[in-house]
C-alpha positions, 0 to 999 in steps of 0.5 A, spaced: 452 528 390 453 522 386 452 515 389 460 513 389 462 519 392 457 518 398 459 511 398 466 513 399 464 518 404 461 513 408 466 508 408 471 514 410 467 515 416 466 507 418 474 507 417 475 513 422 470 510 427 473 503 426 480 507 428 477 510 434 474 504 436 481 500 435 485 506 439 480 506 445 481 498 445 488 499 445 487 504 451 483 499 454 488 493 454 493 497 457 488 498 463 487 491 464 490 488 470 496 484 469 502 484 473 508 487 470 514 481 470 521 483 473 526 485 468 532 483 472 534 478 478 531 481 484 536 485 489 534 488 495 539 493 498 538 496 505 532 497 509 527 502 512 532 505 517 538 505 512 534 507 506 535 502 500 533 500 493 530 494 489 532 491 482 527 487 479 521 490 482 514 488 479 508 493 478 501 492 481 496 492 476 492 499 477 486 494 479 484 487 480 480 482 484 478 485 490 483 491 490 483 498 487 489 503 487 488 510 489 492 517 488 495 515 482 498 522 481 502 521 487 503 514 489 508 508 487 506 501 486 512 497 485 515 492 489 518 485 490 515 480 486 513 477 493 510 483 496 505 484 489 503 477 490 501 478 497 497 484 496 493 480 491 492 474 495 490 479 501 485 482 496 482 475 494 482 473 502 478 480 503 473 479 497 472 472 500 470 474 507 465 479 504 469 486 505 469 491 500 475 492 495 482 494 498 484 501 497 492 501 495 497 507 496 504 507 496 509 501 495 515 503 492 518 507 486 520 502 480 528 502 483 526 504 490 529 510 494 526 516 497 519 517 495 516 524 495 512 526 501 517 524 506 516 517 507 522 514 511 521 507 509 517 504 502 524 504 499 526 497 498 519 494 495 517 491 502 512 496 504 505 497 502 500 502 505 492 499 505 486 503 507 482 501 513 476 505 510 471 499 509 466 503 506 463 499 500 464 503 494 463 501 486 469 501 482 472 508 481 475 511 475 482 514 474 480 521 476 475 519 482 481 514 485 486 521 485 480 524 489 479 519 494 480 521 501 481 516 506 477 517 513 481 517 519 478 512 524 481 515 530 478 521 534 481 528 533 484 528 540 488 521 539 485 517 545 480 513 541 477 510 535 471 514 531 465 509 533 462 511 526 467 508 522 469 502 526 466 496 525 468 488 525 470 489 518 476 493 520 478 487 525 477 482 520 482 486 515 487 487 520 487 479 522 487 477 515 493 482 513 497 479 519 496 472 516 499 473 510 506 469 509 512 473 511 509 479 514 514 483 519 509 487 522 503 492 521 503 499 523 497 502 525 495 508 530 496 507 537 488 508 538 487 503 533 491 498 536 488 499 543 481 498 540 483 491 537 486 490 544 479 491 547 475 487 541 479 481 540 477 475 543 479 468 542 486 467 538 490 474 540 497 471 537 496 475 531 496 482 535 503 481 536 504 483 529 500 489 529 504 495 532 502 502 534 506 508 530 505 515 529 500 517 524 497 511 520 489 513 522 487 512 516 491 506 513 495 500 515 502 500 513 504 492 512 512 491 512 514 484 509 520 480 511 527 480 507 526 475 502 531 469 502 537 470 499 537 477 499 543 478 503 544 486 502 537 487 505 536 490 512 532 486 516 528 489 522 529 485 529 522 481 530 516 485 534 517 483 542 513 477 544 506 478 547 500 481 544 502 488 545 496 490 549 501 492 555 504 498 558 508 499 552 501 501 549 500 506 554 506 509 553 503 512 546 497 515 550 502 518 555 505 522 550 499 526 548 499 529 555 506 532 554 508 538 550 509 537 543 516 537 541 519 542 536 518 539 529 525 539 525 526 537 518 525 530 516 531 527 515 530 521 509 535 516 510 540 516 504 540 510 500 547 505 501 552 506 496 551 500 493 544 503 490 547 508 486 547 504 480 541 501 481 537 508 482 541 510 476 538 505 472 544 501 470 
């Protein structure tokens, strides 16, 4: 084979290698954390009990300083700009406190509305699920993030926490989350709330925002208040006064002694009529 032919083949191989490198670089740029800016003015309609939708949502980066998203194959990471900014702020606070990366699950769909899996909320871009597992872990690739199983912090009988998974880091995470701007409430399993009532000393005012709810043994559900100027956004009544470590908490454990109710189909609220155009993408 002549020198010119060999030289041409070498140049071809180099061009193909450069092409592959450019393609990989392009994919790498797509993966760089960068919040997607809203394409329309923010409009939030409805709420957790009425169903709803959102216009002008932004997307949480798939990973960023102090957080990683998980279950990419079945979760949605769109939210009001304020929601996304506060999740990123919480991740910065937790990293500064020496906690592992946050693991973020569902926020909302791009235009809100019902999500798969029976979520009754997560329809208006103001709700976010954040894992409570504070086990340190390295950055995960996309495949590994789909396979993450968040460990329950609650015993199988539901009457207390699993000691091997409970640590002061969990308390710190919940305290920092309760200190975010405009948090409406944070839903956790009653056993987690009970353990907080036992462990927290000094300032307990933030416990008011930590509310017991069904499930939520492996993650907390952060709900933010309606942003100013969103007249169509349905705001829930504020949590009761006090730290919530009273007879209202005991009620949840009393239910464990009662026979379970027959489970019927889950009724997901139908979004308001004003959502039709938003959900249709108009």
